[in-house]
MIMAR-206446 format. One record per residue: residue number from 1; residue in one letter; x, y, z of N, C-alpha, C in turn. Coordinates in pm, 1 decimal. Layout:
BEGIN
+------+------+----------+----------+----------+----------+----------+----------+----------+----------+----------+
! milo ! tivo !      nc1 !      nc2 !      nc3 !     cac1 !     cac2 !     cac3 !      cc1 !      cc2 !      cc3 !
+------+------+----------+----------+----------+----------+----------+----------+----------+----------+----------+
!  NUM !    A !        X !        Y !        Z !        X !        Y !        Z !        X !        Y !        Z !
...
+------+------+----------+----------+----------+----------+----------+----------+----------+----------+----------+
This chain:
BEGIN
+------+------+----------+----------+----------+----------+----------+----------+----------+----------+----------+
! milo ! tivo !      nc1 !      nc2 !      nc3 !     cac1 !     cac2 !     cac3 !      cc1 !      cc2 !      cc3 !
+------+------+----------+----------+----------+----------+----------+----------+----------+----------+----------+
!    1 !    M !   1120.2 !    519.5 !   2264.6 !   1141.2 !    653.2 !   2310.3 !   1192.8 !    656.4 !   2441.5 !
!    2 !    K !   1280.2 !    777.8 !   2475.2 !   1337.5 !    774.0 !   2604.7 !   1212.5 !    843.6 !   2722.1 !
!    3 !    E !   1249.0 !    805.7 !   2827.1 !   1155.7 !    866.4 !   2937.3 !   1128.4 !   1024.1 !   2918.6 !
!    4 !    K !   1223.2 !   1077.3 !   2902.4 !   1225.0 !   1229.3 !   2909.5 !   1150.7 !   1282.1 !   2769.4 !
!    5 !    E !   1207.7 !   1213.4 !   2666.1 !   1102.0 !   1231.7 !   2541.5 !    947.2 !   1238.1 !   2555.0 !
!    6 !    I !    922.1 !   1126.6 !   2638.0 !    775.4 !   1093.0 !   2676.1 !    724.0 !   1213.5 !   2737.5 !
!    7 !    S !    784.6 !   1260.6 !   2824.9 !    732.7 !   1356.7 !   2908.0 !    737.5 !   1500.7 !   2858.7 !
!    8 !    Y !    827.0 !   1515.2 !   2755.1 !    796.9 !   1621.2 !   2658.0 !    705.1 !   1612.3 !   2575.4 !
!    9 !    E !    668.0 !   1492.8 !   2525.2 !    580.5 !   1473.7 !   2417.5 !    428.8 !   1482.8 !   2505.3 !
!   10 !    Y !    424.3 !   1448.9 !   2600.7 !    300.4 !   1476.3 !   2689.0 !    288.9 !   1632.3 !   2706.8 !
!   11 !    K !    366.6 !   1687.0 !   2751.3 !    383.6 !   1835.1 !   2754.8 !    319.3 !   1896.4 !   2625.0 !
!   12 !    V !    375.0 !   1867.2 !   2516.6 !    306.4 !   1923.8 !   2388.1 !    167.6 !   1884.7 !   2363.1 !
!   13 !    R !    139.5 !   1757.1 !   2389.5 !      6.6 !   1723.7 !   2387.8 !    -91.3 !   1807.1 !   2465.0 !
!   14 !    V !    -53.0 !   1831.0 !   2589.3 !   -142.7 !   1880.7 !   2697.6 !   -157.8 !   2057.3 !   2628.0 !
!   15 !    L !    -32.5 !   2100.3 !   2594.8 !    -52.9 !   2236.7 !   2536.9 !   -160.0 !   2258.4 !   2418.0 !
!   16 !    I !   -139.0 !   2155.3 !   2366.0 !   -240.5 !   2147.7 !   2219.4 !   -392.9 !   2114.4 !   2258.6 !
!   17 !    T !   -404.6 !   2037.5 !   2362.2 !   -552.2 !   2017.1 !   2384.3 !   -602.2 !   2133.4 !   2475.1 !
!   18 !    E !   -523.6 !   2174.8 !   2586.3 !   -570.8 !   2282.1 !   2657.5 !   -560.7 !   2434.6 !   2583.1 !
!   19 !    K !   -456.4 !   2452.3 !   2523.3 !   -434.0 !   2611.8 !   2465.3 !   -448.3 !   2609.7 !   2310.4 !
!   20 !    I !   -465.9 !   2511.8 !   2233.7 !   -461.2 !   2505.5 !   2090.0 !   -594.2 !   2475.0 !   2056.6 !
!   21 !    I !   -649.2 !   2361.2 !   2086.1 !   -794.4 !   2336.7 !   2063.5 !   -911.1 !   2430.6 !   2096.8 !
!   22 !    P !   -889.6 !   2490.9 !   2184.3 !   -996.3 !   2604.7 !   2213.3 !   -970.3 !   2716.6 !   2127.7 !
!   23 !    E !   -870.1 !   2736.8 !   2063.2 !   -831.7 !   2839.2 !   1963.1 !   -844.4 !   2798.3 !   1803.6 !
!   24 !    V !   -819.4 !   2652.9 !   1783.8 !   -849.6 !   2596.8 !   1653.5 !   -943.3 !   2487.8 !   1695.7 !
!   25 !    P !  -1061.4 !   2497.9 !   1716.9 !  -1145.3 !   2360.5 !   1741.2 !  -1161.0 !   2259.4 !   1630.3 !
!   26 !    E !  -1133.8 !   2301.5 !   1524.6 !  -1134.9 !   2185.5 !   1391.7 !  -1030.5 !   2097.4 !   1413.4 !
!   27 !    I !   -946.4 !   2096.3 !   1500.3 !   -819.6 !   1988.2 !   1504.2 !   -861.8 !   1895.7 !   1604.9 !
!   28 !    N !   -799.0 !   1770.5 !   1566.8 !   -819.8 !   1662.7 !   1633.1 !   -675.9 !   1614.4 !   1675.9 !
!   29 !    I !   -613.1 !   1575.6 !   1803.2 !   -496.0 !   1521.5 !   1820.9 !   -508.6 !   1363.3 !   1847.5 !
!   30 !    L !   -439.9 !   1282.7 !   1750.5 !   -454.3 !   1141.1 !   1767.9 !   -360.1 !   1085.2 !   1872.2 !
!   31 !    D !   -424.6 !    977.5 !   1939.2 !   -363.3 !    904.1 !   2040.3 !   -258.0 !    813.2 !   1963.7 !
!   32 !    S !   -262.8 !    767.4 !   1869.0 !   -177.1 !    670.0 !   1802.7 !    -34.4 !    732.5 !   1755.2 !
!   33 !    K !     59.6 !    655.1 !   1778.4 !    187.8 !    719.0 !   1752.5 !    262.3 !    606.3 !   1648.4 !
!   34 !    V !    197.0 !    533.9 !   1582.9 !    272.5 !    441.4 !   1484.3 !    358.5 !    516.6 !   1383.5 !
!   35 !    L !    309.0 !    628.9 !   1339.9 !    387.9 !    702.3 !   1219.8 !    449.1 !    812.5 !   1269.2 !
!   36 !    S !    408.3 !    873.9 !   1384.6 !    495.3 !    999.4 !   1422.4 !    446.7 !   1018.8 !   1575.6 !
!   37 !    D !    520.9 !   1081.4 !   1654.0 !    503.6 !   1098.1 !   1802.6 !    371.9 !   1177.6 !   1830.2 !
!   38 !    I !    320.7 !   1279.0 !   1763.1 !    206.3 !   1323.9 !   1733.0 !    145.0 !   1373.4 !   1606.6 !
!   39 !    I !     20.7 !   1327.8 !   1592.5 !    -45.6 !   1354.1 !   1481.2 !   -163.6 !   1443.0 !   1487.6 !
!   40 !    I !   -178.3 !   1551.2 !   1424.3 !   -285.5 !   1624.2 !   1423.8 !   -364.5 !   1642.6 !   1315.3 !
!   41 !    C !   -491.0 !   1602.6 !   1305.4 !   -591.7 !   1616.7 !   1196.1 !   -679.5 !   1754.2 !   1202.2 !
!   42 !    R !   -689.6 !   1830.8 !   1093.1 !   -762.8 !   1941.7 !   1080.0 !   -869.9 !   1884.8 !    987.2 !
!   43 !    N !   -996.4 !   1898.8 !   1085.0 !  -1108.6 !   1830.3 !   1039.9 !  -1225.5 !   1954.7 !    985.2 !
!   44 !    C !  -1180.4 !   2012.7 !    864.2 !  -1308.5 !   2132.2 !    810.6 !  -1280.3 !   2085.3 !    648.9 !
!   45 !    E !  -1345.5 !   2192.9 !    589.3 !  -1347.9 !   2196.1 !    446.9 !  -1214.4 !   2184.2 !    379.4 !
!   46 !    N !  -1090.1 !   2217.2 !    456.2 !   -982.8 !   2219.8 !    401.6 !   -895.2 !   2124.2 !    489.9 !
!   47 !    P !   -910.0 !   1972.8 !    486.8 !   -847.3 !   1891.6 !    592.0 !   -714.2 !   1876.6 !    553.9 !
!   48 !    K !   -646.9 !   1862.4 !    678.5 !   -500.1 !   1831.0 !    664.5 !   -447.0 !   1754.4 !    757.9 !
!   49 !    L !   -327.4 !   1691.9 !    765.2 !   -260.7 !   1636.5 !    877.0 !   -127.3 !   1703.1 !    893.0 !
!   50 !    F !    -98.3 !   1706.6 !   1008.6 !      3.0 !   1773.3 !   1059.9 !     88.6 !   1670.8 !   1170.3 !
!   51 !    F !    226.2 !   1674.2 !   1142.1 !    306.9 !   1547.1 !   1238.2 !    431.6 !   1620.4 !   1296.1 !
!   52 !    F !    438.4 !   1566.5 !   1418.9 !    549.8 !   1626.5 !   1520.0 !    639.7 !   1503.2 !   1561.6 !
!   53 !    E !    770.7 !   1546.0 !   1558.7 !    844.2 !   1432.1 !   1619.2 !    914.2 !   1530.3 !   1730.7 !
!   54 !    I !    914.4 !   1450.8 !   1859.4 !    972.9 !   1535.9 !   1977.4 !   1122.5 !   1441.8 !   1996.0 !
!   55 !    K !   1193.4 !   1562.5 !   2020.8 !   1332.7 !   1507.2 !   2043.1 !   1395.8 !   1578.2 !   2184.8 !
!   56 !    H !   1486.4 !   1507.6 !   2249.5 !   1533.4 !   1565.2 !   2378.5 !   1648.7 !   1545.0 !   2390.9 !
!   57 !    F !   1740.7 !   1668.6 !   2439.8 !   1878.9 !   1637.4 !   2444.3 !   1899.4 !   1631.3 !   2594.8 !
!   58 !    N !   1972.1 !   1551.4 !   2659.6 !   2026.3 !   1550.2 !   2812.4 !   2175.2 !   1542.6 !   2788.2 !
!   59 !    Y !   2257.3 !   1583.4 !   2892.2 !   2397.7 !   1579.5 !   2912.2 !   2419.0 !   1427.0 !   2926.6 !
!   60 !    S !   2356.6 !   1341.5 !   2995.9 !   2402.7 !   1215.4 !   3014.5 !   2422.3 !   1123.1 !   2910.3 !
!   61 !    N !   2317.6 !   1150.8 !   2798.9 !   2331.4 !   1074.7 !   2699.8 !   2421.4 !   1134.5 !   2587.4 !
!   62 !    N !   2434.3 !   1265.2 !   2595.4 !   2533.6 !   1358.8 !   2514.9 !   2513.4 !   1342.2 !   2353.7 !
!   63 !    R !   2397.0 !   1318.7 !   2321.3 !   2338.3 !   1288.8 !   2168.4 !   2198.8 !   1343.9 !   2165.6 !
!   64 !    I !   2142.6 !   1339.3 !   2046.2 !   2009.4 !   1349.4 !   2017.4 !   1991.3 !   1232.0 !   1912.5 !
!   65 !    G !   1944.9 !   1107.0 !   1924.7 !   1950.8 !   1012.1 !   1804.1 !   1801.7 !   1009.4 !   1741.8 !
!   66 !    F !   1832.6 !    944.5 !   1621.5 !   1713.7 !    926.7 !   1542.7 !   1720.4 !    795.1 !   1466.2 !
!   67 !    G !   1619.1 !    727.7 !   1440.8 !   1644.3 !    599.9 !   1370.9 !   1656.7 !    464.2 !   1464.2 !
!   68 !    S !   1696.6 !    380.7 !   1405.0 !   1693.9 !    227.6 !   1478.2 !   1775.2 !    130.7 !   1431.5 !
!   69 !    K !   1893.6 !     89.5 !   1501.4 !   1986.0 !    -15.8 !   1446.0 !   1911.3 !   -122.3 !   1424.4 !
!   70 !    G !   1950.8 !   -167.7 !   1292.2 !   1881.4 !   -294.6 !   1228.7 !   1758.1 !   -305.4 !   1160.9 !
!   71 !    K !   1685.0 !   -184.6 !   1148.1 !   1560.9 !   -192.4 !   1088.2 !   1551.8 !     -8.8 !   1023.1 !
!   72 !    V !   1468.8 !    -19.0 !    902.4 !   1431.2 !     99.8 !    844.0 !   1324.6 !    164.7 !    920.5 !
!   73 !    T !   1334.7 !    290.9 !    994.2 !   1231.3 !    329.3 !   1053.9 !   1203.1 !    457.1 !    982.2 !
!   74 !    F !   1074.5 !    532.0 !   1018.0 !   1019.0 !    670.7 !    981.2 !   1102.2 !    775.5 !    969.9 !
!   75 !    Q !   1164.7 !    813.1 !   1078.3 !   1235.2 !    927.7 !   1073.4 !   1365.8 !    935.9 !    967.2 !
!   76 !    P !   1458.7 !    850.9 !    971.9 !   1562.3 !    854.2 !    888.0 !   1521.9 !    841.4 !    723.1 !
!   77 !    E !   1402.4 !    766.9 !    696.8 !   1331.4 !    755.5 !    560.4 !   1298.4 !    896.4 !    526.2 !
!   78 !    I !   1208.5 !    957.8 !    626.9 !   1168.7 !   1084.3 !    564.5 !   1278.7 !   1199.7 !    547.4 !
!   79 !    L !   1378.0 !   1197.7 !    632.5 !   1475.4 !   1287.1 !    615.0 !   1571.7 !   1251.8 !    496.5 !
!   80 !    S !   1585.0 !   1133.7 !    457.6 !   1670.8 !   1111.7 !    351.5 !   1595.5 !   1128.5 !    209.3 !
!   81 !    K !   1438.6 !   1068.7 !    215.5 !   1405.9 !   1093.8 !     86.3 !   1338.7 !   1210.5 !     57.8 !
!   82 !    R !   1277.2 !   1304.9 !    167.1 !   1244.4 !   1413.0 !    185.2 !   1126.3 !   1430.6 !     99.5 !
!   83 !    P !   1029.3 !   1347.7 !    107.4 !    869.6 !   1368.4 !     42.4 !    823.3 !   1531.1 !     68.3 !
!   84 !    K !    773.9 !   1569.5 !    -28.8 !    698.4 !   1706.4 !    -43.0 !    586.3 !   1714.4 !     71.2 !
!   85 !    F !    502.3 !   1635.4 !     86.0 !    411.2 !   1633.7 !    176.9 !    464.9 !   1659.8 !    325.2 !
!   86 !    F !    580.5 !   1586.7 !    350.1 !    629.5 !   1601.8 !    501.0 !    707.7 !   1705.8 !    525.0 !
!   87 !    E !    758.5 !   1760.0 !    389.1 !    826.3 !   1890.0 !    420.9 !    739.9 !   2017.4 !    455.3 !
!   88 !    K !    631.1 !   2000.7 !    388.3 !    520.6 !   2096.1 !    448.1 !    440.8 !   2072.0 !    569.6 !
!   89 !    N !    420.3 !   1957.6 !    620.0 !    326.9 !   1910.5 !    724.3 !    393.4 !   1856.9 !    839.0 !
!   90 !    M !    528.2 !   1850.6 !    840.4 !    599.1 !   1775.4 !    956.5 !    680.8 !   1875.0 !   1001.2 !
!   91 !    R !    699.3 !   1883.5 !   1131.5 !    791.7 !   1951.9 !   1224.4 !    842.3 !   1877.8 !   1340.5 !
!   92 !    W !    978.7 !   1910.2 !   1351.3 !   1064.3 !   1838.0 !   1480.8 !   1050.3 !   1968.9 !   1591.2 !
!   93 !    V !   1021.7 !   1889.3 !   1718.5 !   1024.9 !   2001.4 !   1858.4 !   1161.9 !   1931.5 !   1917.9 !
!   94 !    F !   1230.9 !   2019.3 !   1945.8 !   1369.9 !   1979.4 !   2005.4 !   1362.0 !   2024.5 !   2144.2 !
!   95 !    F !   1399.9 !   1992.6 !   2259.1 !   1400.7 !   2030.5 !   2400.6 !   1539.6 !   2007.1 !   2448.6 !
!   96 !    M !   1594.4 !   2078.0 !   2542.1 !   1733.5 !   2053.5 !   2597.5 !   1718.9 !   2062.7 !   2752.7 !
!   97 !    E !   1780.8 !   1958.2 !   2793.7 !   1765.7 !   1965.8 !   2952.8 !   1794.3 !   2106.8 !   3000.6 !
!   98 !    N !   1732.9 !   2134.4 !   3118.2 !   1752.5 !   2291.5 !   3182.6 !   1720.7 !   2414.8 !   3116.8 !
!   99 !    D !   1639.2 !   2368.3 !   3003.4 !   1606.5 !   2471.6 !   2910.0 !   1447.5 !   2489.6 !   2877.1 !
!  100 !    P !   1375.1 !   2565.7 !   2923.4 !   1240.4 !   2567.3 !   2908.1 !   1193.7 !   2596.8 !   2749.7 !
!  101 !    S !   1290.6 !   2627.2 !   2669.2 !   1266.0 !   2665.7 !   2519.3 !   1219.8 !   2554.9 !   2440.4 !
!  102 !    F !   1136.0 !   2595.8 !   2339.0 !   1088.1 !   2500.5 !   2216.9 !   1173.1 !   2527.7 !   2082.4 !
!  103 !    Y !   1240.2 !   2435.1 !   2032.1 !   1306.4 !   2465.9 !   1908.5 !   1247.5 !   2387.7 !   1795.4 !
!  104 !    V !   1197.3 !   2463.7 !   1715.9 !   1093.8 !   2394.4 !   1626.9 !   1201.8 !   2418.1 !   1480.2 !
!  105 !    L !   1182.7 !   2276.0 !   1403.9 !   1288.1 !   2270.8 !   1285.9 !   1192.7 !   2197.9 !   1203.3 !
!  106 !    S !   1190.6 !   2235.6 !   1062.7 !   1139.4 !   2178.0 !    941.7 !   1232.4 !   2040.6 !    918.5 !
!  107 !    N !   1191.4 !   1959.0 !    824.6 !   1277.4 !   1849.4 !    785.9 !   1406.0 !   1904.7 !    722.9 !
!  108 !    E !   1396.4 !   2015.3 !    653.7 !   1500.5 !   2084.0 !    563.8 !   1604.4 !   2134.8 !    684.9 !
!  109 !    D !   1551.4 !   2188.6 !    772.5 !   1629.2 !   2229.2 !    883.9 !   1718.2 !   2139.0 !    973.1 !
!  110 !    C !   1648.3 !   2019.9 !    990.1 !   1693.4 !   1920.0 !   1055.1 !   1828.4 !   1854.6 !    979.5 !
!  111 !    C !   1811.7 !   1835.5 !    854.8 !   1930.0 !   1780.3 !    775.4 !   2039.4 !   1855.5 !    781.8 !
!  112 !    K !   2031.8 !   1994.6 !    801.7 !   2164.7 !   2061.8 !    822.1 !   2238.1 !   2029.1 !    948.3 !
!  113 !    Y !   2160.7 !   1947.8 !   1056.6 !   2239.2 !   1930.0 !   1155.2 !   2247.8 !   1765.9 !   1196.6 !
!  114 !    I !   2249.0 !   1682.0 !   1078.3 !   2274.0 !   1543.8 !   1084.4 !   2444.7 !   1536.6 !   1109.0 !
!  115 !    S !   2455.8 !   1431.9 !   1176.5 !   2599.1 !   1400.0 !   1209.9 !   2646.8 !   1318.3 !   1089.8 !
!  116 !    G !   2771.5 !   1332.0 !   1061.1 !   2829.2 !   1227.5 !    953.5 !   2808.1 !   1268.5 !    816.9 !
!  117 !    E !   2826.2 !   1207.7 !    709.5 !   2807.6 !   1243.4 !    561.4 !   2667.0 !   1203.0 !    523.8 !
!  118 !    S !   2609.3 !   1133.9 !    573.4 !   2472.3 !   1085.5 !    522.3 !   2376.5 !   1024.4 !    612.6 !
!  119 !    I !   2266.7 !    996.8 !    607.0 !   2184.2 !    928.8 !    686.0 !   2171.2 !    776.6 !    657.1 !
!  120 !    N !   2191.4 !    704.5 !    743.3 !   2191.8 !    544.4 !    711.2 !   2031.7 !    489.9 !    774.2 !
!  121 !    L !   1987.6 !    448.1 !    669.6 !   1846.7 !    429.6 !    708.4 !   1831.8 !    321.7 !    827.0 !
!  122 !    N !   1910.9 !    196.7 !    839.2 !   1904.4 !     99.1 !    913.8 !   2001.7 !    110.2 !   1052.2 !
!  123 !    K !   2016.0 !    216.9 !   1073.4 !   2117.1 !    230.1 !   1206.3 !   2075.7 !    359.1 !   1281.1 !
!  124 !    Q !   2116.1 !    369.0 !   1396.6 !   2099.2 !    481.8 !   1500.6 !   2171.4 !    600.9 !   1427.7 !
!  125 !    N !   2106.5 !    707.1 !   1408.3 !   2181.4 !    855.8 !   1340.8 !   2158.2 !    953.0 !   1442.8 !
!  126 !    N !   2235.0 !   1049.2 !   1436.9 !   2243.1 !   1156.7 !   1542.8 !   2238.1 !   1280.0 !   1501.8 !
!  127 !    F !   2178.7 !   1393.8 !   1554.4 !   2182.7 !   1517.3 !   1524.0 !   2314.9 !   1612.7 !   1609.5 !
!  128 !    K !   2367.1 !   1705.5 !   1536.9 !   2481.5 !   1776.7 !   1603.8 !   2411.7 !   1887.0 !   1675.7 !
!  129 !    Y !   2389.5 !   1828.3 !   1826.1 !   2300.9 !   1912.8 !   1898.8 !   2370.0 !   2064.5 !   1942.1 !
!  130 !    T !   2488.8 !   2064.5 !   1943.6 !   2537.9 !   2189.2 !   1983.0 !   2517.7 !   2304.0 !   1883.9 !
!  131 !    S !   2527.3 !   2276.3 !   1752.7 !   2519.6 !   2376.6 !   1656.7 !   2362.2 !   2393.6 !   1656.2 !
!  132 !    L !   2273.1 !   2288.7 !   1656.2 !   2128.5 !   2297.8 !   1635.3 !   2065.1 !   2376.1 !   1752.0 !
!  133 !    F !   2120.4 !   2362.0 !   1875.8 !   2047.2 !   2457.8 !   1966.7 !   2122.5 !   2603.9 !   1958.7 !
!  134 !    R !   2243.4 !   2646.3 !   1932.0 !   2315.8 !   2745.6 !   1920.7 !   2249.9 !   2827.1 !   1777.0 !
!  135 !    E !   2194.4 !   2772.1 !   1689.9 !   2184.3 !   2806.9 !   1573.1 !   2025.9 !   2842.1 !   1526.5 !
!  136 !    T !   1949.5 !   2773.6 !   1617.1 !   1781.3 !   2764.8 !   1606.3 !   1739.7 !   2888.8 !   1700.1 !
!  137 !    V !   1624.1 !   2921.8 !   1645.8 !   1573.0 !   3063.4 !   1738.0 !   1494.6 !   2980.5 !   1836.3 !
!  138 !    P !   1493.5 !   2990.8 !   1971.2 !   1413.3 !   2941.5 !   2071.6 !   1281.2 !   2994.4 !   2070.4 !
!  139 !    Y !   1189.0 !   2933.5 !   2104.9 !   1049.0 !   2960.0 !   2143.2 !   1013.7 !   2956.2 !   2288.5 !
!  140 !    S !    962.7 !   3063.5 !   2337.8 !    909.8 !   3031.0 !   2479.1 !    792.0 !   2947.6 !   2470.9 !
!  141 !    E !    702.9 !   2919.3 !   2586.1 !    598.3 !   2848.2 !   2576.8 !    487.4 !   2918.1 !   2501.0 !
!  142 !    S !    449.5 !   3042.3 !   2531.8 !    361.1 !   3128.0 !   2462.5 !    390.3 !   3153.0 !   2320.4 !
!  143 !    E !    519.4 !   3178.9 !   2285.4 !    564.2 !   3188.1 !   2140.7 !    510.9 !   3067.6 !   2051.1 !
!  144 !    F !    547.6 !   2952.1 !   2113.9 !    529.8 !   2821.9 !   2067.8 !    384.5 !   2790.8 !   2030.4 !
!  145 !    I !    308.7 !   2825.5 !   2143.6 !    175.4 !   2818.8 !   2114.7 !    105.3 !   2921.8 !   2017.3 !
!  146 !    Q !    153.4 !   3030.9 !   1988.4 !    108.4 !   3128.7 !   1880.7 !    167.9 !   3092.3 !   1753.2 !
!  147 !    W !    285.0 !   3036.2 !   1748.0 !    339.8 !   2962.5 !   1648.1 !    269.7 !   2848.2 !   1580.3 !
!  148 !    L !    227.1 !   2743.4 !   1684.7 !    137.8 !   2626.1 !   1660.7 !     24.2 !   2673.3 !   1581.5 !
!  149 !    I !    -53.7 !   2797.3 !   1653.1 !   -203.3 !   2816.3 !   1609.1 !   -175.1 !   2869.3 !   1470.3 !
!  150 !    R !    -81.8 !   2952.6 !   1427.1 !    -62.3 !   2983.4 !   1282.6 !    -39.4 !   2871.8 !   1188.8 !
!  151 !    W !     47.8 !   2788.7 !   1246.5 !     74.3 !   2665.8 !   1167.2 !    -29.9 !   2573.9 !   1128.0 !
!  152 !    L !   -129.3 !   2561.0 !   1222.3 !   -230.1 !   2439.2 !   1220.7 !   -356.7 !   2538.7 !   1142.9 !
!  153 !    K !   -342.4 !   2683.0 !   1141.4 !   -456.6 !   2753.2 !   1068.1 !   -404.4 !   2756.5 !    901.1 !
!  154 !    S !   -283.9 !   2739.1 !    870.0 !   -239.5 !   2759.3 !    721.8 !   -276.5 !   2647.8 !    635.2 !
+------+------+----------+----------+----------+----------+----------+----------+----------+----------+----------+
């Protein structure tokens, strides 16, 4: 994961810890990142898992990649196989350099912005960032917090 993505992941983790957990105390955020960048457990009568992938665009790289060359990884497999569990319980949060907005997409939405004809499971894939940021409704930090509270209570 790139340095900037790590800082945005940290930003989302801090928002969850400081702003979301006080409003939704039955959730726990896991430290492990083996399966996804952020995993949240709702620990109540109706338990549930939530997954977040954090992606960042910066002008020097001129792309937003997912997957890894030479091995099958989680992100391309989820987007190509589209398991219903992850369709419902996974979101991608995109950030763009010099833009404080949060861009939240479902797996279905992400698939609209994949470069090329298909997803290759064992190579680096990319998102079409220009259309993704142009066509996705941005959230301010406070709007993202309210959206996240609603989603975690669903």
